DOKEZA-957888 format. One record per atom (N, C-alpha, C): residue in one letter; chain; y, z, x. Coordinates in nm, 3 decimals, decimal comma. Example, Ala and Ser with C-alpha at 12.3 -4.5 7.8 and 13.67 -1.06 7.14 Angstrom:
<nodes>
NODE|A|A|-0,569|0,780|1,319;
NODE|A|A|-0,450|0,780|1,230;
NODE|A|A|-0,330|0,780|1,320;
NODE|S|A|-0,225|0,708|1,285;
NODE|S|A|-0,106|0,714|1,367;
NODE|S|A|0,003|0,787|1,290;
</nodes>
This chain:
<nodes>
NODE|M|A|9,050|12,337|10,363;
NODE|M|A|9,137|12,313|10,489;
NODE|M|A|9,100|12,190|10,549;
NODE|H|A|9,194|12,096|10,587;
NODE|H|A|9,148|11,969|10,647;
NODE|H|A|9,069|12,006|10,770;
NODE|Q|A|9,004|11,877|10,776;
NODE|Q|A|8,920|11,882|10,924;
NODE|Q|A|9,034|11,827|11,025;
NODE|R|A|9,011|11,897|11,149;
NODE|R|A|9,064|11,865|11,269;
NODE|R|A|9,011|11,729|11,310;
NODE|L|A|9,125|11,633|11,324;
NODE|L|A|9,104|11,506|11,370;
NODE|L|A|9,145|11,423|11,475;
NODE|R|A|9,074|11,357|11,576;
NODE|R|A|9,153|11,353|11,722;
NODE|R|A|9,087|11,212|11,722;
NODE|N|A|9,192|11,104|11,771;
NODE|N|A|9,127|10,976|11,837;
NODE|N|A|9,197|10,979|11,987;
NODE|E|A|9,118|10,940|12,064;
NODE|E|A|9,182|10,933|12,216;
NODE|E|A|9,265|10,813|12,245;
NODE|N|A|9,217|10,716|12,132;
NODE|N|A|9,297|10,584|12,177;
NODE|N|A|9,422|10,576|12,073;
NODE|S|A|9,430|10,684|11,992;
NODE|S|A|9,550|10,672|11,889;
NODE|S|A|9,680|10,653|11,973;
NODE|R|A|9,781|10,581|11,875;
NODE|R|A|9,892|10,576|11,929;
NODE|R|A|10,018|10,650|11,849;
NODE|I|A|9,970|10,719|11,750;
NODE|I|A|10,038|10,815|11,669;
NODE|I|A|9,972|10,934|11,653;
NODE|V|A|10,048|11,059|11,673;
NODE|V|A|9,998|11,162|11,629;
NODE|V|A|10,099|11,245|11,533;
NODE|I|A|10,015|11,306|11,425;
NODE|I|A|10,083|11,385|11,328;
NODE|I|A|10,067|11,542|11,359;
NODE|V|A|10,196|11,621|11,371;
NODE|V|A|10,189|11,731|11,394;
NODE|V|A|10,156|11,814|11,278;
NODE|D|A|10,069|11,895|11,274;
NODE|D|A|10,027|12,021|11,180;
NODE|D|A|10,094|12,160|11,244;
NODE|Y|A|10,196|12,197|11,148;
NODE|Y|A|10,252|12,304|11,181;
NODE|Y|A|10,247|12,410|11,037;
NODE|G|A|10,150|12,366|10,971;
NODE|G|A|10,128|12,466|10,851;
NODE|G|A|10,212|12,462|10,736;
NODE|M|A|10,293|12,298|10,745;
NODE|M|A|10,374|12,319|10,627;
NODE|M|A|10,353|12,167|10,555;
NODE|G|A|10,222|12,085|10,520;
NODE|G|A|10,209|12,014|10,447;
NODE|G|A|10,065|11,967|10,441;
NODE|N|A|10,059|11,844|10,354;
NODE|N|A|9,917|11,795|10,316;
NODE|N|A|9,930|11,680|10,438;
NODE|I|A|9,876|11,707|10,554;
NODE|I|A|9,845|11,674|10,695;
NODE|I|A|9,751|11,571|10,648;
NODE|Q|A|9,656|11,600|10,594;
NODE|Q|A|9,507|11,486|10,552;
NODE|Q|A|9,576|11,360|10,471;
NODE|S|A|9,653|11,401|10,363;
NODE|S|A|9,686|11,288|10,301;
NODE|S|A|9,753|11,159|10,383;
NODE|I|A|9,847|11,230|10,479;
NODE|I|A|9,915|11,117|10,556;
NODE|I|A|9,836|11,096|10,696;
NODE|Y|A|9,735|11,142|10,735;
NODE|Y|A|9,640|11,085|10,787;
NODE|Y|A|9,534|10,970|10,725;
NODE|N|A|9,500|10,990|10,625;
NODE|N|A|9,459|10,916|10,521;
NODE|N|A|9,542|10,761|10,513;
NODE|A|A|9,656|10,800|10,497;
NODE|A|A|9,751|10,690|10,458;
NODE|A|A|9,755|10,575|10,587;
NODE|F|A|9,751|10,643|10,671;
NODE|F|A|9,771|10,566|10,831;
NODE|F|A|9,627|10,493|10,825;
NODE|E|A|9,523|10,564|10,796;
NODE|E|A|9,400|10,525|10,831;
NODE|E|A|9,399|10,354|10,713;
NODE|V|A|9,445|10,383|10,614;
NODE|V|A|9,445|10,277|10,540;
NODE|V|A|9,512|10,160|10,568;
NODE|V|A|9,640|10,167|10,619;
NODE|V|A|9,718|10,042|10,719;
NODE|V|A|9,636|10,033|10,846;
NODE|G|A|9,532|10,073|10,868;
NODE|G|A|9,455|10,035|11,007;
NODE|G|A|9,512|10,097|11,128;
NODE|E|A|9,562|10,238|11,107;
NODE|E|A|9,581|10,314|11,221;
NODE|E|A|9,510|10,442|11,212;
NODE|K|A|9,447|10,470|11,329;
NODE|K|A|9,365|10,603|11,337;
NODE|K|A|9,471|10,707|11,413;
NODE|A|A|9,507|10,763|11,336;
NODE|A|A|9,633|10,864|11,376;
NODE|A|A|9,525|10,984|11,433;
NODE|C|A|9,600|11,074|11,495;
NODE|C|A|9,573|11,207|11,557;
NODE|C|A|9,622|11,319|11,514;
NODE|I|A|9,570|11,433|11,432;
NODE|I|A|9,654|11,517|11,403;
NODE|I|A|9,617|11,642|11,510;
NODE|V|A|9,741|11,730|11,549;
NODE|V|A|9,753|11,788|11,645;
NODE|V|A|9,826|11,908|11,588;
NODE|N|A|9,784|12,071|11,670;
NODE|N|A|9,872|12,170|11,636;
NODE|N|A|9,888|12,225|11,754;
NODE|D|A|9,857|12,180|11,878;
NODE|D|A|9,909|12,227|12,028;
NODE|D|A|10,014|12,127|12,070;
NODE|P|A|10,117|12,169|12,081;
NODE|P|A|10,257|12,105|12,186;
NODE|P|A|10,225|12,014|12,260;
NODE|S|A|10,108|12,072|12,350;
NODE|S|A|10,103|12,017|12,480;
NODE|S|A|10,032|11,856|12,480;
NODE|E|A|9,974|11,846|12,332;
NODE|E|A|9,894|11,712|12,311;
NODE|E|A|10,019|11,612|12,280;
NODE|L|A|10,148|11,646|12,253;
NODE|L|A|10,260|11,548|12,231;
NODE|L|A|10,287|11,470|12,339;
NODE|S|A|10,243|11,527|12,477;
NODE|S|A|10,302|11,427|12,612;
NODE|S|A|10,194|11,304|12,615;
NODE|D|A|10,092|11,297|12,543;
NODE|D|A|10,022|11,183|12,545;
NODE|D|A|10,015|11,068|12,401;
NODE|A|A|10,136|11,115|12,339;
NODE|A|A|10,143|11,046|12,224;
NODE|A|A|10,214|10,908|12,254;
NODE|K|A|10,205|10,789|12,172;
NODE|K|A|10,288|10,692|12,162;
NODE|K|A|10,405|10,722|12,077;
NODE|A|A|10,362|10,798|11,963;
NODE|A|A|10,471|10,824|11,859;
NODE|A|A|10,419|10,938|11,772;
NODE|I|A|10,537|10,991|11,732;
NODE|I|A|10,538|11,118|11,681;
NODE|I|A|10,586|11,160|11,514;
NODE|I|A|10,462|11,184|11,422;
NODE|I|A|10,487|11,206|11,279;
NODE|I|A|10,511|11,346|11,251;
NODE|L|A|10,656|11,378|11,200;
NODE|L|A|10,663|11,547|11,174;
NODE|L|A|10,666|11,519|11,012;
NODE|P|A|10,565|11,558|10,915;
NODE|P|A|10,604|11,591|10,768;
NODE|P|A|10,653|11,744|10,755;
NODE|G|A|10,632|11,722|10,635;
NODE|G|A|10,653|11,860|10,596;
NODE|G|A|10,701|11,912|10,411;
NODE|V|A|10,638|12,009|10,349;
NODE|V|A|10,698|12,049|10,241;
NODE|V|A|10,701|12,194|10,240;
NODE|G|A|10,821|12,242|10,147;
NODE|G|A|10,862|12,386|10,127;
NODE|G|A|11,000|12,404|10,192;
NODE|A|A|11,018|12,540|10,213;
NODE|A|A|11,139|12,589|10,262;
NODE|A|A|11,179|12,567|10,438;
NODE|F|A|11,306|12,505|10,453;
NODE|F|A|11,336|12,467|10,590;
NODE|F|A|11,304|12,591|10,675;
NODE|S|A|11,358|12,714|10,610;
NODE|S|A|11,364|12,812|10,745;
NODE|S|A|11,232|12,840|10,742;
NODE|D|A|11,123|12,843|10,656;
NODE|D|A|10,958|12,858|10,709;
NODE|D|A|10,928|12,764|10,814;
NODE|G|A|10,969|12,621|10,776;
NODE|G|A|10,916|12,525|10,864;
NODE|G|A|10,966|12,552|11,026;
NODE|I|A|11,094|12,571|11,002;
NODE|I|A|11,179|12,600|11,177;
NODE|I|A|11,077|12,702|11,236;
NODE|K|A|11,071|12,812|11,160;
NODE|K|A|11,014|12,957|11,242;
NODE|K|A|10,861|12,895|11,259;
NODE|N|A|10,792|12,822|11,218;
NODE|N|A|10,635|12,788|11,227;
NODE|N|A|10,644|12,684|11,364;
NODE|L|A|10,754|12,607|11,373;
NODE|L|A|10,759|12,502|11,470;
NODE|L|A|10,788|12,583|11,588;
NODE|Q|A|10,887|12,682|11,588;
NODE|Q|A|10,908|12,766|11,704;
NODE|Q|A|10,828|12,852|11,734;
NODE|K|A|10,745|12,927|11,644;
NODE|K|A|10,628|12,987|11,672;
NODE|K|A|10,525|12,953|11,731;
NODE|L|A|10,512|12,824|11,699;
NODE|L|A|10,388|12,734|11,776;
NODE|L|A|10,448|12,661|11,895;
NODE|G|A|10,573|12,682|11,956;
NODE|G|A|10,615|12,616|12,072;
NODE|G|A|10,657|12,473|12,048;
NODE|F|A|10,711|12,409|11,932;
NODE|F|A|10,696|12,291|11,940;
NODE|F|A|10,848|12,241|11,975;
NODE|I|A|10,938|12,296|11,945;
NODE|I|A|11,076|12,255|11,954;
NODE|I|A|11,089|12,180|12,060;
NODE|D|A|11,085|12,263|12,194;
NODE|D|A|11,139|12,210|12,329;
NODE|D|A|11,052|12,085|12,337;
NODE|P|A|10,914|12,073|12,331;
NODE|P|A|10,815|11,965|12,373;
NODE|P|A|10,893|11,836|12,279;
NODE|L|A|10,913|11,876|12,155;
NODE|L|A|10,950|11,774|12,070;
NODE|L|A|11,090|11,697|12,114;
NODE|E|A|11,177|11,783|12,159;
NODE|E|A|11,305|11,725|12,236;
NODE|E|A|11,291|11,623|12,359;
NODE|E|A|11,179|11,704|12,423;
NODE|E|A|11,154|11,630|12,552;
NODE|E|A|11,085|11,503|12,552;
NODE|E|A|11,002|11,479|12,420;
NODE|E|A|10,925|11,354|12,400;
NODE|E|A|11,009|11,255|12,325;
NODE|V|A|11,082|11,316|12,240;
NODE|V|A|11,153|11,223|12,139;
NODE|V|A|11,308|11,189|12,201;
NODE|L|A|11,371|11,272|12,244;
NODE|L|A|11,529|11,230|12,273;
NODE|L|A|11,522|11,199|12,458;
NODE|R|A|11,448|11,305|12,526;
NODE|R|A|11,428|11,229|12,668;
NODE|R|A|11,332|11,115|12,717;
NODE|K|A|11,220|11,123|12,635;
NODE|K|A|11,155|11,009|12,715;
NODE|K|A|11,135|10,860|12,585;
NODE|G|A|11,218|10,921|12,456;
NODE|G|A|11,244|10,783|12,395;
NODE|G|A|11,127|10,766|12,299;
NODE|K|A|11,020|10,860|12,271;
NODE|K|A|10,915|10,808|12,175;
NODE|K|A|10,974|10,806|12,045;
NODE|P|A|10,902|10,716|11,978;
NODE|P|A|10,942|10,697|11,816;
NODE|P|A|10,903|10,820|11,744;
NODE|Y|A|10,980|10,860|11,658;
NODE|Y|A|10,979|10,983|11,561;
NODE|Y|A|10,966|10,926|11,432;
NODE|L|A|10,910|10,992|11,350;
NODE|L|A|10,904|10,972|11,221;
NODE|L|A|10,901|11,086|11,127;
NODE|G|A|11,019|11,137|11,070;
NODE|G|A|11,018|11,275|11,018;
NODE|G|A|11,002|11,250|10,849;
NODE|I|A|10,918|11,339|10,770;
NODE|I|A|10,900|11,292|10,665;
NODE|I|A|10,920|11,405|10,576;
NODE|C|A|11,041|11,413|10,461;
NODE|C|A|11,089|11,532|10,384;
NODE|C|A|11,146|11,641|10,476;
NODE|L|A|11,063|11,755|10,511;
NODE|L|A|11,122|11,840|10,592;
NODE|L|A|11,145|11,767|10,747;
NODE|G|A|11,069|11,705|10,768;
NODE|G|A|11,072|11,656|10,926;
NODE|G|A|11,193|11,564|10,921;
NODE|M|A|11,259|11,497|10,817;
NODE|M|A|11,384|11,435|10,827;
NODE|M|A|11,473|11,556|10,806;
NODE|Q|A|11,486|11,649|10,727;
NODE|Q|A|11,607|11,772|10,724;
NODE|Q|A|11,601|11,864|10,865;
NODE|F|A|11,500|11,854|10,923;
NODE|F|A|11,515|11,905|11,068;
NODE|F|A|11,596|11,857|11,150;
NODE|L|A|11,625|11,699|11,140;
NODE|L|A|11,710|11,653|11,223;
NODE|L|A|11,848|11,688|11,237;
NODE|A|A|11,901|11,744|11,122;
NODE|A|A|12,029|11,798|11,124;
NODE|A|A|12,063|11,887|11,194;
NODE|R|A|12,208|11,941|11,205;
NODE|R|A|12,254|12,048|11,290;
NODE|R|A|12,205|12,185|11,215;
NODE|E|A|12,220|12,198|11,057;
NODE|E|A|12,190|12,316|11,022;
NODE|E|A|12,146|12,292|10,885;
NODE|S|A|12,080|12,388|10,795;
NODE|S|A|12,056|12,389|10,670;
NODE|S|A|12,100|12,515|10,600;
NODE|H|A|12,163|12,459|10,500;
NODE|H|A|12,206|12,590|10,399;
NODE|H|A|12,085|12,631|10,281;
NODE|E|A|11,972|12,606|10,317;
NODE|E|A|11,882|12,663|10,213;
NODE|E|A|11,829|12,798|10,248;
NODE|H|A|11,875|12,885|10,132;
NODE|H|A|11,841|13,041|10,157;
NODE|H|A|11,899|13,099|10,270;
NODE|G|A|12,023|13,080|10,310;
NODE|G|A|12,075|13,117|10,421;
NODE|G|A|12,130|13,010|10,509;
NODE|L|A|12,201|13,023|10,604;
NODE|L|A|12,192|12,936|10,722;
NODE|L|A|12,093|12,936|10,845;
NODE|H|A|12,030|12,834|10,865;
NODE|H|A|11,947|12,820|10,946;
NODE|H|A|11,968|12,689|11,048;
NODE|K|A|11,945|12,688|11,203;
NODE|K|A|11,966|12,596|11,279;
NODE|K|A|11,861|12,477|11,255;
NODE|G|A|11,898|12,363|11,272;
NODE|G|A|11,809|12,263|11,285;
NODE|G|A|11,799|12,202|11,432;
NODE|F|A|11,724|12,063|11,447;
NODE|F|A|11,744|12,014|11,593;
NODE|F|A|11,867|11,972|11,627;
NODE|G|A|11,931|11,957|11,519;
NODE|G|A|12,096|11,890|11,597;
NODE|G|A|12,102|11,760|11,644;
NODE|W|A|11,968|11,677|11,625;
NODE|W|A|11,981|11,545|11,656;
NODE|W|A|12,062|11,438|11,585;
NODE|I|A|12,100|11,474|11,450;
NODE|I|A|12,177|11,411|11,367;
NODE|I|A|12,289|11,490|11,348;
NODE|P|A|12,415|11,454|11,334;
NODE|P|A|12,534|11,533|11,279;
NODE|P|A|12,527|11,556|11,146;
NODE|G|A|12,499|11,656|11,102;
NODE|G|A|12,502|11,672|10,937;
NODE|G|A|12,442|11,811|10,898;
NODE|A|A|12,451|11,819|10,778;
NODE|A|A|12,375|11,939|10,703;
NODE|A|A|12,284|11,942|10,577;
NODE|V|A|12,183|12,004|10,567;
NODE|V|A|12,110|11,998|10,451;
NODE|V|A|12,163|12,109|10,369;
NODE|K|A|12,200|12,030|10,257;
NODE|K|A|12,266|12,100|10,127;
NODE|K|A|12,177|12,090|10,002;
NODE|K|A|12,165|12,189|9,886;
NODE|K|A|12,121|12,165|9,786;
NODE|K|A|12,197|12,034|9,693;
NODE|I|A|12,085|11,976|9,642;
NODE|I|A|12,131|11,871|9,533;
NODE|I|A|12,227|11,911|9,424;
NODE|E|A|12,319|11,884|9,391;
NODE|E|A|12,403|11,885|9,292;
NODE|E|A|12,464|11,794|9,200;
NODE|P|A|12,370|11,746|9,115;
NODE|P|A|12,392|11,628|9,034;
NODE|P|A|12,521|11,647|8,957;
NODE|S|A|12,613|11,540|8,913;
NODE|S|A|12,730|11,523|8,841;
NODE|S|A|12,692|11,567|8,702;
NODE|D|A|12,576|11,512|8,674;
NODE|D|A|12,500|11,514|8,548;
NODE|D|A|12,382|11,618|8,508;
NODE|P|A|12,440|11,702|8,432;
NODE|P|A|12,297|11,808|8,385;
NODE|P|A|12,156|11,749|8,351;
NODE|G|A|12,184|11,624|8,314;
NODE|G|A|12,043|11,553|8,275;
NODE|G|A|11,945|11,527|8,420;
NODE|F|A|12,006|11,514|8,528;
NODE|F|A|11,958|11,521|8,626;
NODE|F|A|11,879|11,649|8,676;
NODE|K|A|11,727|11,671|8,683;
NODE|K|A|11,708|11,809|8,729;
NODE|K|A|11,678|11,831|8,859;
NODE|V|A|11,664|11,965|8,914;
NODE|V|A|11,666|12,002|9,047;
NODE|V|A|11,539|12,104|9,021;
NODE|P|A|11,432|12,053|9,097;
NODE|P|A|11,422|11,982|9,208;
NODE|P|A|11,390|11,838|9,152;
NODE|H|A|11,434|11,762|9,248;
NODE|H|A|11,433|11,581|9,247;
NODE|H|A|11,271|11,563|9,251;
NODE|M|A|11,219|11,524|9,149;
NODE|M|A|11,075|11,500|9,168;
NODE|M|A|11,043|11,388|9,074;
NODE|G|A|10,948|11,312|9,150;
NODE|G|A|10,887|11,184|9,099;
NODE|G|A|10,968|11,068|9,134;
NODE|W|A|10,918|10,947|9,100;
NODE|W|A|10,976|10,809|9,141;
NODE|W|A|11,099|10,780|9,117;
NODE|N|A|11,150|10,736|9,234;
NODE|N|A|11,277|10,672|9,210;
NODE|N|A|11,294|10,545|9,294;
NODE|N|A|11,380|10,478|9,257;
NODE|N|A|11,438|10,334|9,331;
NODE|N|A|11,540|10,364|9,467;
NODE|V|A|11,496|10,334|9,570;
NODE|V|A|11,564|10,337|9,671;
NODE|V|A|11,656|10,208|9,699;
NODE|K|A|11,816|10,246|9,749;
NODE|K|A|11,870|10,133|9,776;
NODE|K|A|11,893|10,105|9,940;
NODE|V|A|11,816|10,002|9,964;
NODE|V|A|11,824|9,984|10,117;
NODE|V|A|11,957|9,896|10,154;
NODE|L|A|12,050|9,968|10,253;
NODE|L|A|12,153|9,957|10,280;
NODE|L|A|12,161|9,858|10,408;
NODE|K|A|12,046|9,836|10,475;
NODE|K|A|12,065|9,735|10,572;
NODE|K|A|11,957|9,636|10,576;
NODE|K|A|11,954|9,518|10,536;
NODE|K|A|11,873|9,446|10,503;
NODE|K|A|11,749|9,384|10,605;
NODE|D|A|11,799|9,395|10,732;
NODE|D|A|11,734|9,387|10,851;
NODE|D|A|11,657|9,499|10,893;
NODE|D|A|11,663|9,628|10,815;
NODE|D|A|11,614|9,746|10,877;
NODE|D|A|11,448|9,713|10,902;
NODE|V|A|11,398|9,741|10,996;
NODE|V|A|11,231|9,697|11,003;
NODE|V|A|11,160|9,812|10,940;
NODE|L|A|11,216|9,915|10,923;
NODE|L|A|11,106|9,995|10,819;
NODE|L|A|11,110|9,946|10,706;
NODE|F|A|11,194|9,899|10,648;
NODE|F|A|11,213|9,827|10,491;
NODE|F|A|11,162|9,691|10,486;
NODE|A|A|11,094|9,633|10,613;
NODE|A|A|11,084|9,485|10,616;
NODE|A|A|10,978|9,433|10,496;
NODE|G|A|10,998|9,337|10,405;
NODE|G|A|10,913|9,300|10,295;
NODE|G|A|10,917|9,396|10,187;
NODE|L|A|10,983|9,472|10,166;
NODE|L|A|10,987|9,579|10,040;
NODE|L|A|11,114|9,527|9,935;
NODE|G|A|11,204|9,461|9,993;
NODE|G|A|11,295|9,412|9,896;
NODE|G|A|11,429|9,500|9,909;
NODE|E|A|11,508|9,503|9,828;
NODE|E|A|11,620|9,588|9,832;
NODE|E|A|11,615|9,711|9,750;
NODE|N|A|11,544|9,722|9,675;
NODE|N|A|11,543|9,831|9,570;
NODE|N|A|11,378|9,901|9,582;
NODE|P|A|11,295|9,925|9,668;
NODE|P|A|11,193|9,984|9,663;
NODE|P|A|11,181|10,113|9,568;
NODE|V|A|11,052|10,140|9,518;
NODE|V|A|11,018|10,267|9,453;
NODE|V|A|10,935|10,351|9,560;
NODE|F|A|10,978|10,474|9,558;
NODE|F|A|10,918|10,596|9,643;
NODE|F|A|10,915|10,704|9,567;
NODE|Y|A|10,803|10,771|9,600;
NODE|Y|A|10,796|10,936|9,535;
NODE|Y|A|10,874|11,025|9,630;
NODE|F|A|10,967|11,100|9,533;
NODE|F|A|11,025|11,235|9,602;
NODE|F|A|10,990|11,375|9,549;
NODE|V|A|10,971|11,459|9,619;
NODE|V|A|10,972|11,613|9,600;
NODE|V|A|11,098|11,687|9,693;
NODE|H|A|11,205|11,728|9,607;
NODE|H|A|11,285|11,824|9,724;
NODE|H|A|11,384|11,843|9,625;
NODE|S|A|11,475|11,968|9,670;
NODE|S|A|11,580|12,037|9,593;
NODE|S|A|11,693|12,031|9,698;
NODE|Y|A|11,676|12,009|9,830;
NODE|Y|A|11,770|11,984|9,916;
NODE|Y|A|11,789|11,821|9,976;
NODE|H|A|11,911|11,813|10,060;
NODE|H|A|11,875|11,693|10,096;
NODE|H|A|11,991|11,675|10,211;
NODE|L|A|11,967|11,593|10,302;
NODE|L|A|12,069|11,586|10,433;
NODE|L|A|12,196|11,509|10,413;
NODE|E|A|12,276|11,571|10,451;
NODE|E|A|12,396|11,527|10,381;
NODE|E|A|12,486|11,515|10,546;
NODE|P|A|12,494|11,353|10,617;
NODE|P|A|12,543|11,338|10,744;
NODE|P|A|12,680|11,329|10,747;
NODE|E|A|12,735|11,394|10,856;
NODE|E|A|12,882|11,353|10,866;
NODE|E|A|12,915|11,200|10,866;
NODE|E|A|13,049|11,190|10,845;
NODE|E|A|13,100|11,048|10,816;
NODE|E|A|13,079|10,960|10,932;
NODE|A|A|13,096|11,038|11,048;
NODE|A|A|13,054|10,944|11,172;
NODE|A|A|12,936|10,890|11,180;
NODE|F|A|12,828|10,946|11,119;
NODE|F|A|12,706|10,897|11,107;
NODE|F|A|12,653|10,838|11,009;
NODE|G|A|12,751|10,790|10,917;
NODE|G|A|12,727|10,703|10,793;
NODE|G|A|12,645|10,585|10,810;
NODE|G|A|12,694|10,515|10,918;
NODE|G|A|12,633|10,380|10,975;
NODE|G|A|12,469|10,402|10,970;
NODE|R|A|12,439|10,490|11,000;
NODE|R|A|12,296|10,552|11,048;
NODE|R|A|12,192|10,578|10,934;
NODE|V|A|12,277|10,585|10,811;
NODE|V|A|12,211|10,607|10,658;
NODE|V|A|12,148|10,469|10,647;
NODE|T|A|12,014|10,462|10,644;
NODE|T|A|11,944|10,299|10,597;
NODE|T|A|11,927|10,279|10,457;
NODE|S|A|11,917|10,390|10,382;
NODE|S|A|11,879|10,386|10,244;
NODE|S|A|11,915|10,504|10,193;
NODE|T|A|11,942|10,507|10,052;
NODE|T|A|11,986|10,618|9,973;
NODE|T|A|11,921|10,597|9,841;
NODE|S|A|11,939|10,701|9,731;
NODE|S|A|11,877|10,729|9,616;
NODE|S|A|11,987|10,800|9,521;
NODE|W|A|11,946|10,757|9,405;
NODE|W|A|12,048|10,820|9,290;
NODE|W|A|11,981|10,924|9,219;
NODE|H|A|12,064|11,063|9,191;
NODE|H|A|12,001|11,163|9,119;
NODE|H|A|12,090|11,229|9,059;
NODE|G|A|12,193|11,169|9,005;
NODE|G|A|12,312|11,238|8,961;
NODE|G|A|12,422|11,260|9,076;
NODE|T|A|12,356|11,213|9,216;
NODE|T|A|12,452|11,214|9,302;
NODE|T|A|12,368|11,143|9,401;
NODE|T|A|12,459|11,092|9,532;
NODE|T|A|12,427|10,999|9,608;
NODE|T|A|12,320|11,076|9,719;
NODE|I|A|12,193|11,052|9,725;
NODE|I|A|12,092|11,124|9,835;
NODE|I|A|12,084|11,033|9,935;
NODE|T|A|12,087|11,087|10,055;
NODE|T|A|12,021|11,001|10,175;
NODE|T|A|11,853|11,014|10,151;
NODE|A|A|11,837|10,871|10,162;
NODE|A|A|11,686|10,869|10,133;
NODE|A|A|11,634|10,834|10,256;
NODE|S|A|11,692|10,780|10,367;
NODE|S|A|11,608|10,761|10,504;
NODE|S|A|11,741|10,731|10,614;
NODE|V|A|11,732|10,757|10,715;
NODE|V|A|11,816|10,741|10,845;
NODE|V|A|11,733|10,690|10,967;
NODE|R|A|11,836|10,638|11,036;
NODE|R|A|11,769|10,604|11,199;
NODE|R|A|11,878|10,614|11,292;
NODE|K|A|11,840|10,660|11,399;
NODE|K|A|11,922|10,660|11,510;
NODE|K|A|11,818|10,616|11,636;
NODE|D|A|11,840|10,496|11,712;
NODE|D|A|11,752|10,440|11,794;
NODE|D|A|11,593|10,443|11,766;
NODE|N|A|11,538|10,542|11,840;
NODE|N|A|11,381|10,586|11,803;
NODE|N|A|11,364|10,676|11,729;
NODE|I|A|11,452|10,729|11,641;
NODE|I|A|11,429|10,845|11,554;
NODE|I|A|11,451|10,799|11,402;
NODE|F|A|11,362|10,789|11,314;
NODE|F|A|11,354|10,779|11,205;
NODE|F|A|11,340|10,914|11,083;
NODE|G|A|11,383|10,909|10,985;
NODE|G|A|11,370|10,995|10,897;
NODE|G|A|11,348|10,942|10,748;
NODE|V|A|11,256|10,993|10,683;
NODE|V|A|11,268|10,920|10,525;
NODE|V|A|11,258|11,079|10,434;
NODE|Q|A|11,325|11,093|10,339;
NODE|Q|A|11,329|11,170|10,240;
NODE|Q|A|11,222|11,185|10,133;
NODE|F|A|11,181|11,088|10,115;
NODE|F|A|11,081|11,064|10,032;
NODE|F|A|10,903|11,067|10,072;
NODE|H|A|10,788|11,063|10,018;
NODE|H|A|10,680|11,049|10,065;
NODE|H|A|10,612|10,939|10,079;
NODE|P|A|10,616|10,860|10,185;
NODE|P|A|10,547|10,746|10,175;
NODE|P|A|10,389|10,750|10,126;
NODE|E|A|10,331|10,867|10,210;
NODE|E|A|10,188|10,898|10,161;
NODE|E|A|10,144|10,891|10,023;
NODE|K|A|10,256|10,942|9,947;
NODE|K|A|10,222|10,939|9,806;
NODE|K|A|10,291|10,814|9,715;
NODE|S|A|10,323|10,707|9,789;
NODE|S|A|10,437|10,624|9,712;
NODE|S|A|10,342|10,476|9,695;
NODE|Q|A|10,212|10,534|9,732;
NODE|Q|A|10,124|10,385|9,692;
NODE|Q|A|10,156|10,244|9,785;
NODE|G|A|10,179|10,132|9,732;
NODE|G|A|10,176|10,010|9,794;
NODE|G|A|10,339|10,002|9,875;
NODE|A|A|10,458|10,083|9,821;
NODE|A|A|10,556|10,064|9,902;
NODE|A|A|10,553|10,170|10,028;
NODE|G|A|10,475|10,263|10,001;
NODE|G|A|10,484|10,368|10,118;
NODE|G|A|10,372|10,339|10,237;
NODE|L|A|10,258|10,259|10,182;
NODE|L|A|10,189|10,202|10,292;
NODE|L|A|10,251|10,097|10,357;
NODE|K|A|10,337|9,992|10,313;
NODE|K|A|10,364|9,891|10,345;
NODE|K|A|10,492|9,951|10,468;
NODE|L|A|10,565|10,070|10,410;
NODE|L|A|10,678|10,127|10,509;
NODE|L|A|10,612|10,181|10,647;
NODE|L|A|10,484|10,263|10,615;
NODE|L|A|10,389|10,305|10,732;
NODE|L|A|10,327|10,183|10,832;
NODE|E|A|10,282|10,098|10,756;
NODE|E|A|10,265|9,979|10,859;
NODE|E|A|10,349|9,926|10,921;
NODE|N|A|10,478|9,898|10,849;
NODE|N|A|10,615|9,876|10,933;
NODE|N|A|10,643|9,923|11,059;
NODE|F|A|10,618|10,077|11,047;
NODE|F|A|10,631|10,173|11,146;
NODE|F|A|10,533|10,173|11,258;
NODE|V|A|10,394|10,128|11,233;
NODE|V|A|10,299|10,130|11,341;
NODE|V|A|10,331|9,945|11,413;
NODE|A|A|10,384|9,876|11,340;
NODE|A|A|10,419|9,761|11,416;
NODE|A|A|10,514|9,766|11,513;
NODE|L|A|10,619|9,849|11,449;
NODE|L|A|10,745|9,845|11,526;
NODE|L|A|10,722|9,953|11,671;
NODE|V|A|10,612|10,014|11,666;
NODE|V|A|10,571|10,107|11,761;
NODE|V|A|10,496|10,003|11,856;
NODE|N|A|10,430|9,950|11,809;
NODE|N|A|10,349|9,857|11,896;
NODE|N|A|10,415|9,729|11,966;
NODE|R|A|10,540|9,699|11,896;
NODE|R|A|10,622|9,621|11,988;
NODE|R|A|10,718|9,669|12,050;
NODE|G|A|10,705|9,795|12,032;
NODE|G|A|10,854|9,857|12,111;
NODE|G|A|10,978|9,852|12,072;
NODE|D|A|10,966|9,806|11,958;
NODE|D|A|11,115|9,774|11,890;
NODE|D|A|11,185|9,878|11,828;
NODE|L|A|11,234|9,981|11,928;
NODE|L|A|11,291|10,119|11,905;
NODE|L|A|11,449|10,128|11,915;
NODE|H|A|11,517|10,036|11,921;
NODE|H|A|11,665|10,051|11,922;
NODE|H|A|11,737|9,966|11,854;
NODE|S|A|11,824|10,055|11,747;
NODE|S|A|11,923|9,988|11,659;
NODE|S|A|12,039|9,959|11,714;
</nodes>
């Protein structure tokens, strides 16, 4: 079990709700010079400058854990109403959707119009889960999260479901990946960011992306 880590001067908090390797994300931020803070109490979000919501596993289990721990309403208050920067990683991005179709129908945050559905490759040569390294096509060359990473950086993925945004949200998809079908690799809506891949497992490219996130939080560059 990871050690609970806190830093009163931290600008960034990582939410621990029992669905991921929180320590590796903490370590990645430390490498880029940011002492993050791991929290499992919703009241600690009020002092956050930015919020990281990671996660691996089933959507339904993740939402249930967030509800049980009382995170849903505080997240909405801090991110939607107060406008604090939010970075969702893997499940943390999928939660942004209106709903998920993974093992039944489950309600998401509803911050992004769209649904989480199973990856259905057109070519049976592409296996599900989508696991391993994959190129990402950056759709917006001026996107601050991908600054310095070029048009086709490589990141590490582990997932069987992905967020399919409604057409009206299409312009907010900032990158895609190909795995026998187009996969939404990242999204942005003002202060809300989501990545399907795992930057904490993506070596240099992942560290650069986290470094970019820290920089935009410090600049207050939060409206696209």
